[in-house]
ZAMARDREN-818710 format. One record per residue: x, y, z of N, C-alpha, C in turn. Coordinates in steps of 0.001 Angstrom, whole numbers, plus 500000, padded with zeros to 6 digits. Layout:
N
XYZXYZXYZ;...
***
This chain:
222
376752318378052799377620319479052533377466320776052910;375817320829052094374966321850051906374663322461053133;374094321503054134373302321676055566374458321993056312;375917321595056393377175321872057261377327323507056869;377648324006055617377912325215055263376655325946055604;375588325653055596374446326627056213374702326603057633;374831325684058575374800325526059723375839326971059715;377192326618059223378115327581059583378102329245059141;376914329170058018376763330365057762375995331227058987;374682330431059080373702330725060255374902331373061457;375459330304061630376533330773063078377348332087063209;377629332091061769378342333409061796377400334506061917;376376334498061202375588335650061421375072335916062885;374591334807063841374330335086064858375152335812065729;376378335224065422377879335891065999377973337300065916;378093337536064246377810339159064077376724340006064976;375625339307064865374442339878065232374726340051067144;375335339147067689375569339084069248376587340438069080;377704340859068300378585341729068215378035342803068227;376930343108067316376369344483066911375456345088068375;374562343895068707374255343947069937374953344635071441;376214344197071183377080344311072630377771345268072228;377933346438071076378532347219070837377021348224071134;375998347882070745375054348912071358374540349247072473;374834347858073209374690347820074725375886348792075351;377066348691074735378223349404075305377987350966075549;376869351568074201377189352998073843375879353403074607;374872352333074871373548352729075902374234352949077344;375014351934077695375632352096078993376572353257079438;377337353607078410377827355002078396377019356241078454;375711356269077970374672357306078159374311357419079672;373901356145079896373284355701081335374135356043082441;375711355615082105376637355888082937376661357624083322;376618358620082528376682359535082580375486360277083096;374420359887082882373062360108083268373218359914084566;373788358541085011373778358513086305374394359114087442;375590359238086481376604360478087475375994361938087555;375090362317086649374525363695087194373442363590088512;372520362340088083371929361729089529372356361514090790;373753361330091001374523360931091875374907362500092549;375475363284091564375879364404092140374728365345092738;373705365372091843372360365738092683371895365266093976;371876364269094089371375363609095252372265363566096465;373420363484096054374367364322097252374348365791098110;374151366481096891373857367759096872372719367994097932;371735367504097783370084367499098863370602366665099671;371347365888100213371237365082101367372287363740101396;372779363427100056373412362272100592372677360996100390;371672361178099707370458359971099797371105358872099075;371641359213097857372299358001096902373117357045097958;374339357747098851374898357095099155374610356217100177;373676356569100971373051355741102058372224354631101424;371508354919100390371242353693099533371915352784098909;373226353350098619374052352398098155374943351317099070;375142352199100841375509351165101801374362350207102197;373339350666102163372074349620102355372419348626101327;372147348677100106372054347429098846373423346946099431;374368347444099470376207346276099588375781345876100771;374788346300102214374636345094102936373858344156102893;372818344307101930372070343286101829372698342102100970;373426342617099757374085341530099249375255340758099988;375928341213101378376693340560101812375830339592102632;374671339692103419373517339234103803373447338103103375;373360337988102267372491337257101308373056335951100385;374751335988100882375823335422100731375499333902101341;375572332600100274374973331278100844376315330594100364;376260329280101261377391328374101178377374327161100227;376283327247099306376363326320098296375462326807097183;375598325954095887375075326373094579373617325952094600;372955325394095347371757324900095274371438323148095284;370312322511095363369988321499095335369924320540094458;370290319611094204370368319117092861371499317907092438;371397317515091278372379316575091031372690316796089479;373547316327088754373877316204087339373339314681086789;372704314820085411372180313848084867372820313977083465;373531312502083081374384312721081992373433312037080949;373039313140079676372145312612078321372872311822077755;372493311122076640372893310123075511374207310686074939;374133312038074606374849313003074072376345313356074773;376362312849076141377367313039076764377439314267077850;376627315465077279376032316475078631375793315962079435;376128316715080471375725316585081932374714318078082215;373437317547082740372489318757083032372423318750084465;372279319726084844372205320114086456370376319860086777;369810318653087555368559318829087693368412319286088944;367921320574089061367690321148090344367438322740090345;367274323276091412366999324896091220368606325288091328;368963325792090325370691326906090713370219328246091022;370553328668092146370011330036092945370522331122091969;370349332166092199371039333516090976371158334693091929;371373334706093227371830335950094087372810336455094130;372883337546094217374621338431094033375018338190095527;376138337699095711376714337797097013378335338286097216;378773338856097981380124339282098202381092337953099083;380767337112099100381471336103099838381765334761098694;382555334285099029383248332732098536381868331714098602;381854331012097527380265330168097302380877328861097293;380480327650097741381078326233097920380069325582096750;380600325758095720379720324878094481379555323581094680;378244323083094226378487321621094133379114320947092516;379859321526092152380595321114091251381961321964090778;382871321277090098384077321904089578384488321488088250;384303322669087276383736323964087822382246324072087508;381566325137088643380482325257088737379996325507087413;378441325039087390377586325653086458376475326567086492;376350327166087778375378327988088368375412328310089963;374904329246090253374467329221091833374372330573092026;374772331061093227375001332188093723376220332687093314;376643334135092752377489334393092206377839336144092744;379457336446092326379223337919092451378527338720091443;378464339969091842377365341384091306378477341129090024;379608341384089716380340341573088604380938340324088014;380917340475086729381180339048085655382479339400085393;383171338019085027384248338196083950384312338384082263;384787339171082101384831339294080437384958338211079808;383977338036078896383617336689078438383240336992076943;384012338153076157384149338440074842384945337627074014;385152336486074342386316335762073692387525335743074515;387394336327075605388362336128076660389430335017076952;390956334856077006391505333742077355392376334236078528;391805333639079579393022333921081022393856333038081196;395642333195081527396046332513082114396344331854083448;395373332612084395395232332379085712394201331917086197;394162330761087362392517330687087340391983332035087804;390344331580087472389560332810087660388889332369089061;388282333357090240387200333302090956385888332778090310;385708331652090798384368331034090563383347331904090431;383158332656091715381742333590092065381645334674090635;382879335118089859382619336215088816382405335346087720;383119334220087377382896333347086101381105332807085742;380849332503087048379631331957087325378650332996086569;378796334316086994377974335110086282378206335605085142;379155335079084394379453334878082828378549334297082203;378318333059082981377437331838082784376297332625082593;375572333049083441374494333384083570374207334255082362;374960335167081866375092335945080881374817335111079254;375182334008079646374949333181078239376512332371077529;377434333072078546378779332286077908378998330979078387;379811330358077395380320328847077543382091329012077955;382307328242079175383285328419079905384275327309079617;385415327287078649386609326440078692387556326262079403;387676324988080513388297324837081271389135324087081490;390634323791081916391418322941081513392628322626082773;393155321332083174394162321347083932395277320821083766;396225320787084429397672319945084101397793319403083197;396832318328083112396857317175081953396604317377080434;396104318691080436395776319217079075396770318949078600;396796318662077111397989318953076091397992320634075635;399554321101075568399509322294075530398836322653073890;399362321774072802398291322030071671397087322023071920;396307321103072525394901321524072534394462322488073102;395490323126074357395089324538074780395207325522074179;396280325663073107396574326597072210395445326634071011;394752325274070520394092325349069565392430326314069999;392327325525071447390922325915072042391064327934072570;392123327894072761392344329348073414392135330236071819;392577330023070651392322330277069320390657330495069330;390057329610069586388784329114069062387846330123069734;388110330281071234387317330970071777387935332620071647;389011333032071551389226334216071131388290334904070036;387714333765069115387147334365067846385557334260067914;385139333690069435383784333399069810383607334402070789;382410335350070543381508336220071469381164334935072600;381245335759073652380275335011074873380747333346074988;382357333645075157382871332558075609383940333116076517;384572332459077057385780332433078122386765331245078305;387621331338078725388732330244078955389866330706080147;389929329261080918391218329707082062391335328260082703;392599328098083170392806327113084257392172326412085219;391780325222085355390916324877086679391985323619087342;392477324328088053393429322872088814392674321970089323;391674322061089969390976320953090810389754320016089877;389630320185088332388413319520087924389021318100087511;388377317404087233388609316079087316389021315502085992;388676316333084963389234315673083687390328316856082912;390808316847081969391434317640081391390966318873080831;390089318401080067389232319838079461387851319560079380;387375320679079669385732320686080453385366321967079905;383779321696079276383173322772078817381997322806079696;381351324300079905380612324310080869379549325795080667;378438325357080585377466326752080316376036326722081457;375608327619081992374677327642082722373725326073082818;374262325157084172372994324009084085373922323029083024;374599323433082441375459322080081762376694321800081151;377211320723081176378552320653081282378949319343080892;380042319523079953380672318226079378382463318169079586;382683316977079485384115316991079041384376316197077482;385415316761077063385762316558075626387287315937075567;387664315427074331389060314711074378390222315716074012;389490316760073367390539317771072960390318318574072010;391128319707071553390594320494070717389743320065069367;390439318908068787389693318347067371388151317475067390;388066317509068962386520316540069293385504317422068909;384485316571067966383382317382067303382552318072068367;382628317396069540381922317536070839381901319258070813;383346319662071035383240321036071259382591322036070433;382759321790068992381682322858068263380253322558068578;379855321435068661378436321210069441377794321908070299;378572321679071404378524322417072660378364323779072502;379214324627071735379546325984071354378046326297070568;377710325701069794376505326014068714375631325737070008;375500325030070661373954324844071302373900326127072382;375036326086073063375019326814074465375205328171074324;376311328741073671376714329944073596375495330728073154;374856331587074180373424332214073903372656331522073916;372509330407074500371483329303073987370089329656074905;369586328388074776368057328384075263368289328325077182;369415327950077395369690327870078807369546329077079487;370164330208078851370817331322079031369997332158080275;369805332044081556368965333083082452368841334517081799;369993334780081327370272336560081219370172336719079498;369633336333078897370192336550077228370504337809076930;371399338198076013372030339513075761372698340123076621;372640339884077987373769340531079046374759340662078318;375768341832079035377135342213078601378250341174078891;379063340865077948380096339832078266381410341289078197;381005342446078430382231342975078611381996344131079740;383039344967080087382911345990080982382622345614082378;383263344084082426383185343636083651384788343434084321;384957341953084942386543342247085177387368341332084262;388815341748084160389372341187083127390734340831083909;390883339696084633392338339409085064393753339830084422;
***
């Protein structure tokens, strides 16, 4: 009992620490945005260099678009978690990506992430934006039409109070409720399945995160 309470306390402390870090990043971003605006204006005055550079960058992103998330396969562990064995590419692209799984667990993605600060979406998301959220260390809860409303509501409540998570419907997934992180995925039986908490505890800003501490706000909010 004592161990469980300690685990809960440690988790709450970790979430609170992430909230503080996110707020600090937002303050820094505002300062950087103002500074960047000044630089852009100055650049335009002296010859439009910044504009030309931006156009070149955009062209590079488009050219880098791929049609797959990488070579590899899922391997299921004794705990029921499937781990992607193989390289997951991380290029920023402006095209649709054909992922190896549904929901995807990584690969090339859009340069803008979906907000994942406990965000619950009622419409299906663009996979390329959601994969960027996974790169930032988010856990993505998805469900199809076979999921029970009571489970959907309970999971939505959990997501809303957990930073670095997001939730949305996923029509084409094979199981009613699935949890995804970068390179990892599992099916759960419902909101009361203990594997939900286990997955959150391990993969919300877990060791698998390619960009730990990256923002889960100031992205897209459908």
